[in-house]
C-alpha positions as CSV (number, residue, x, y, z in Angstrom):
1,X,11.2,116.2,62.4
2,X,8.2,114.8,60.4
3,X,8.6,114.2,56.7
4,X,5.8,114.2,54.2
5,X,5.3,111.8,51.4
6,X,6.1,114.6,48.9
7,X,9.4,115.4,50.7
8,X,10.5,111.8,50.7
9,X,9.5,111.3,47.1
10,X,11.4,114.5,46.2
11,X,14.5,113.2,48.0
12,X,14.4,109.8,46.3
13,X,13.9,111.4,42.9
14,X,16.7,114.0,43.4
15,X,18.6,114.6,46.7
16,X,20.1,117.9,45.4
17,X,16.6,119.2,44.5
18,X,15.4,118.2,47.9
19,X,18.2,120.1,49.6
20,X,17.6,123.2,47.5
21,X,13.8,123.2,48.2
22,X,13.5,122.0,51.8
23,X,16.8,122.9,53.4
24,X,17.9,126.0,51.5
25,X,14.3,127.3,50.9
26,X,14.5,127.8,47.2
27,X,11.3,128.0,45.2
28,X,10.7,127.3,41.6
29,X,9.3,130.0,39.4
30,X,6.1,128.5,38.0
31,X,4.9,129.6,34.6
32,X,1.9,127.3,34.3
33,X,-1.2,129.4,33.8
34,X,-3.5,126.7,35.3
35,X,-1.6,126.6,38.5
36,X,-1.4,130.4,38.9
37,X,-5.0,130.8,38.0
38,X,-6.0,128.2,40.5
39,X,-4.3,130.2,43.2
40,X,-6.1,133.3,42.1
41,X,-9.4,131.5,42.0
42,X,-8.9,130.2,45.5
43,X,-8.5,133.9,46.6
44,X,-11.8,134.7,44.8
45,X,-13.6,131.9,46.6
46,X,-12.3,133.2,49.9
47,X,-13.8,136.6,48.9
48,X,-17.1,134.9,48.0
49,X,-17.5,133.3,51.3
50,X,-16.5,136.5,53.1
51,X,-19.4,138.1,51.1
52,X,-17.1,140.3,49.2
53,X,-17.0,140.9,45.4
54,X,-15.5,137.6,44.2
55,X,-15.4,138.7,40.6
56,X,-13.4,141.8,41.5
57,X,-11.1,139.7,43.7
58,X,-10.5,137.2,40.8
59,X,-9.8,140.0,38.4
60,X,-7.3,141.8,40.7
61,X,-5.5,138.6,41.5
62,X,-5.3,137.4,37.9
63,X,-4.5,140.8,36.5
64,X,-1.0,140.5,38.1
65,X,-0.2,137.9,35.4
66,X,-1.8,139.6,32.4
67,X,1.5,140.6,30.8
68,X,3.5,137.7,32.2
69,X,4.6,135.1,29.7
70,X,2.8,132.0,30.9
71,X,2.4,128.4,29.6
72,X,-1.2,128.1,28.5
73,X,-2.7,124.7,27.6
74,X,-5.8,123.6,25.6
75,X,-6.0,126.8,23.7
76,X,-6.5,128.9,26.8
77,X,-5.6,132.6,27.0
78,X,-5.6,135.0,29.9
79,X,-9.0,136.4,28.9
80,X,-10.6,133.0,28.4
81,X,-9.5,131.8,31.8
82,X,-10.8,135.0,33.4
83,X,-14.1,134.6,31.7
84,X,-14.4,130.9,32.7
85,X,-13.5,131.8,36.3
86,X,-16.3,134.5,36.4
87,X,-18.7,132.0,35.0
88,X,-17.8,129.5,37.7
89,X,-18.3,132.1,40.4
90,X,-21.7,133.1,38.9
91,X,-22.7,129.4,38.8
92,X,-21.7,129.0,42.5
93,X,-23.8,132.0,43.4
94,X,-26.8,130.6,41.5
95,X,-26.4,127.2,43.1
96,X,-26.1,128.7,46.6
97,X,-29.2,130.9,46.0
98,X,-31.3,127.8,45.0
99,X,-30.2,126.0,48.2
100,X,-31.4,128.9,50.4
101,X,-34.9,129.0,48.9
102,X,-37.7,128.0,51.3
103,X,-39.4,124.8,50.4
């Protein structure tokens, strides 16, 4: 069996927590908006590179959490994070189109 640094650090920090997570398969329920949004944005990037509608993918993934009580930081809201994600996707598309122009 191979152990990762994270697994060893988890065990050293709290052996019981290590057992619950890695041996018993328990998962923590995460309520941090930034982490959940990052996962949604990752799905949107996948859609972008598959040449699908990345904005729609981001919206559908993030919409799952619209009415979920999440921990937002830095004055963020569900809507603000969606808007920023759409802007990032648009910027990515613009940067990509500039790279593909003939010189």
